[in-house]
N, C-alpha and C positions, 0 to 999 in steps of 0.2 A: 551953462548949462539951463535950458528951459525946466524948470522944477515941475513944470506939468505932465510931463511924456509918463509917468506911472499910470497918475490920474488915470489920462486919456485912454491907455490900456486895460484899466480897471474899468472904466462906460463904456470900453468896447463888450467886455464881458457878458454884460446886460441884455445884450442880443442873442445869448446863450438860450439852451433849454432850460425850461422852468425847474428844471432836475438836474441841472449840471453845479459842479462846484465854482465858486466866484471867490478868488483870491480876497478880496476883503471880508471876505466869510469867513477864513480861515480860523479854525482853532486856536490857531498862533505856534510859538515856537518855544522849545523845552527853557530857552532863555530868550527872554526880551533883549531885542535889536532894534535901531532903528530902520526903518524902508530903503531900499534902495531908491533913488530918484528916477532912475530909468525903468528897472525890471519889476514885474510884480512877484510877488511873493513864492510863486511858484514857477516863472521864469528861473528865478534866482537860483533855488533848490535845483533845478536842471542843470544849471551851469555847476554850482557846486560837487555834484556828481559827475560829472564831467571831467571836471579836472584831478579828482580824486585820486589818491596812488592807487587804491582796490580798484579804483574803474580801469587802470592802466595795466595792472595784473591779470586783467580777465582773457588778454590775450592770449596768453600762454598758460590760460586753464583747460583742462580736458572739459568738451561738453559730453560726449560717450565714448569715444572711441582713442585710448591712450598711445601717446606717441604715434601716430600713426606716419607713416610714409609719405602719402602724397600731400601737396598744396591746398586740396582745396574743403579737407573736411571741418567741419564746424567747430571753432571755438566757442568757448566761454564768451567770448566778446562778440563774433558776428551772430550769436545766439541774441545778445542781448539787442543791438541791434537789428535783427528780424522782429523782436516781440515790439519795439518803440515803433518800428516802422506798419506794423500790422495793426497795433493799438490805438496810432497816430489816425490811419487810414478811417476805423469805426468810428472813432472818436469825432473825426471831422463830419463823418456823414449823418452822424447822430445830433449834431450841434452840440456837443459834449465839451468840454475843458481842452483843450489839447495839451496845452502846455502841462498840468496837471498828471494826464495819460502820460506825455515824454518823461516827468521826471520820475515816474514810480516804476515804468518801463525799463529805465537806462540804470536805477538802485534798485532791481528786485535779487538779481542776482551775487552782488557785490559780497557778501558772506559765504559764498562756494568755496568747496574744499578744492587742495588737487586732486587730480583723478576722478573727476565728477562726482557721482552719485557712489562709486567707490569708495574713494574715499569719506563721503558724510558716513556710509553705514558703518565705516570704521570709525572714526571718531565717536558715533552716537555709540556702540558695542564698547569701547575702551574707557570712555568718559562717564562716571558717575551718574551727573547730571544730564545726561543726555545730549545729544546736539543733532540740531534742525537748520537745515543754511538758510531760512529764512530770518529766522530768529536770529542767527549769526549776522545777516545781511543789515538787521536793526542795529543790533549792537557795533557793526562797522561805522555804522552812520551817526551812531547817539555816543560812542565812547570814542572806539578806537583810531579812527582818522584825525588828522592833525595832530600829532603826537599827543593823545587823549584827550583833545579839546571835544572831539565831534564836530560834525556839520552843522547841527543846529538846524535841523530841516522843519518843515512845517507840520503837523500834526496829520493832516490828510496824505502827505508823501509818507509818512513814517506808519500807517495804518496801510496803504495799501502796498509795501513792501513788506511788510508783515504778514500780512494774510494772503500773500499773492500763492502762496502753495498749495496745492489742492489735497498732498498727502495720497491717502490711499482712496480719496472719493471717485468715483466714476464721472466723467466729463457732466457737470450741472447735475448732479447725483445730489442725494441726501446730505446737508451740512456745508454745499459748495458756498452760497452767497453770505461769507462772514465778514465783506468788506465795506467799511461805511459808505463810500464814495460809488457811483457809476464807473468814473474814470477807475478806478481802481478796480472794479469789476471788470472793464474791458482788458485789461492789462493780465488779467489772470487768465481769461480765454484764450487772447491773443498768444499769451506764452505756450498753452496746449494747440494750437493751430500754427505755429514756428515749428516746436520740436516734433510732432509726430509727421510733418511732412519733410524737416530738413533730416530729420534721424534716419528716416526712410531712405532718401537720397545717401547718406552717407552708407548706411548698412549694404547698400548696390554696389555704392562703389569699393567698399571693402569684401565683395564677393558672399557676404552672411548668407543674403538673400538676393534671388533675381526679381525682375519687375514682375515676372509671370506667377511667383508666390502670392503678392497680396491677394488679402481676401477680395473675390471678385463683387461681392454685395458694396464695398469700398470704393472698389474700382469704379462699378457703375453710378454709383448714388454721386460720385465727388468728382471724379477725373482721372483720367489716365497717365498725369504729370502730376509735380508739384505745382506747377502754375496753377493747371486746371482745380486741383485741390482745395489750394488756397483761396482760392476766388469763388468757389462755391460756397465754402465756411463763412467767409466773411458776408459774403453778398446775405449770406441767407443769416447769419447774427443782425444786420444791419436791417433787414426788412423784418426778422422775427421782434426785435426792441425798439421799431419805429416809432412807437407811441411815447416813448420817452422824450421825443424830440419837443413835444406841445403842439406839435399840428395836429395831431389826432388825442382823443380822450386817451389817456390811460386808465387800466381797469385793474385795480388791486395797487399793492407796491409796484414802483416801475424796479425793473430789473432789467442784465445783459443775458438774453436767453437765444437757443434756436428751437427749429422743430423739430418735436421727436427722432423723426426716421434722420435727420439730418445728423442731430446729436449720437443717433445709437451707432451709426457707422462711423463715426468718428471714434467713439470710443471702444468697437472691433476694432478699427485699425491700430488703435493706441495698445488693447490688451495682445493683438499679434505683435508687437513690436517688445511686449514684456517677453512675451513666450520664444521669440525668433530672436531677440538684442541684446536686450538689458538686460535679462538673467542668464544669458550666456557668459561661464566663467572662463574668459580667457587665460595664457599665460601672464597677459600682461597684466588682468585685475589682479592675479593671485600675487603678483610682483609689487603691485600699488598695494595692496592692503599687508603687504611684510613691510616696505616701506613705510606706511604711516604707523603701523604698530612701534617698530623701531627707533622714529623719535619720538611717539609717546613715552612710549618705555626711558630712554634717552633723558629728555626734558622734564619728565616730572622723579627722575633719581635723585638727581642734585639739584637745586634751584640756580645753582651758580653756572648749570649748562644752560640758561634761558637770557636772552637781552634784558637789560634791566628793566625798561619800558612795559613789560610784559608782566612783572611783579609791582611794580609802585603803586599800583591801584591796590594791593591789598587782598588781590582775593582769592589766594594762594596756587601754588606751584601747578596745579592740575587745569585750573581756570585760564593760566598764562600760557603753559604749555597748547590748549587747545587752540588758544587764540594765535598764539605763533603758529602754527601748523596749518591751520584754516587759511592763514593767509598767503600760503608760500603758492607759486607757480610750480608746475608739475616739475620743470626743471631743476628749480631751486630745492625742492623736498629729495630730488634724488641725488644733489650732487652732498646736498647736507648729510644724507642717508649713508651714501658712501665713505663721507669723509669719518662719521661716526664707525662705521664697518671698520675701517681702514686701524681706526685706534681700538678699537676693541682686540684685532690679531695678534 
């Protein structure tokens, strides 16, 4: 094999924006290892994430709607793929490192619980150390994958995964930019662009809202269909962040951004979803909370209930229970909970 393939790919990165991350300048991995002869370090990270067991499980994890009857509801996996597609489009237009962007996007939700944010909230309530899916995603790639060896990803991908979550911060609000690379910032905004649009479509599909319920200022400014709204937001991000390409002089610290008026209507649409969709406590959500609570109580009551690998690190039964439950798919969590309940009868 030609040993210069990777070097040629690394040389191509020199044509990227001066603000783009370059694989040869990576801060490295947790453990040193020989480079791949064909792939850059960021390409290698992307491939490791795609082949991870946690990535496969995303296809059976809830995005918003728990156990929907229809075939076209978004899952955690399809959400991840949409984020990756949007993020890659933005990075390509801004001449940033598309490989790094894709790796972060594909890995950002690996630590998400079964039952979506309902599961996350319940584990955060039960576990004394607290639980946040972005921190668990980093734990997955650092520790839990490959039988406790982790994926040994680069610092830049790990930073993007850890800091992708915006928490309670408004879109591009105070405390937003805490990602070290522009590629990580792209993934953070692409996450929002993806979910406020596909969650709107799913809510309409589920009958929770109608198209006519959407705030008129959002529809007028962003568009009357998901395709139009995504297009409007992506184009605005690219136009507003154009100086980072190096084709125009940048003023101050370069950052991924949006025009204030577009940012505001995007935030208005997000708040609308919280009021009408995310904060609506359906029967399925209550059942999901009960399932998580039952599993946590069962596994923490006696260490023998946990698979050995979740105790082998010596971090305690509660940490092991959280790792085990967070990695479950919705279906597996329900099956285990039913088995536990049957034994208790």
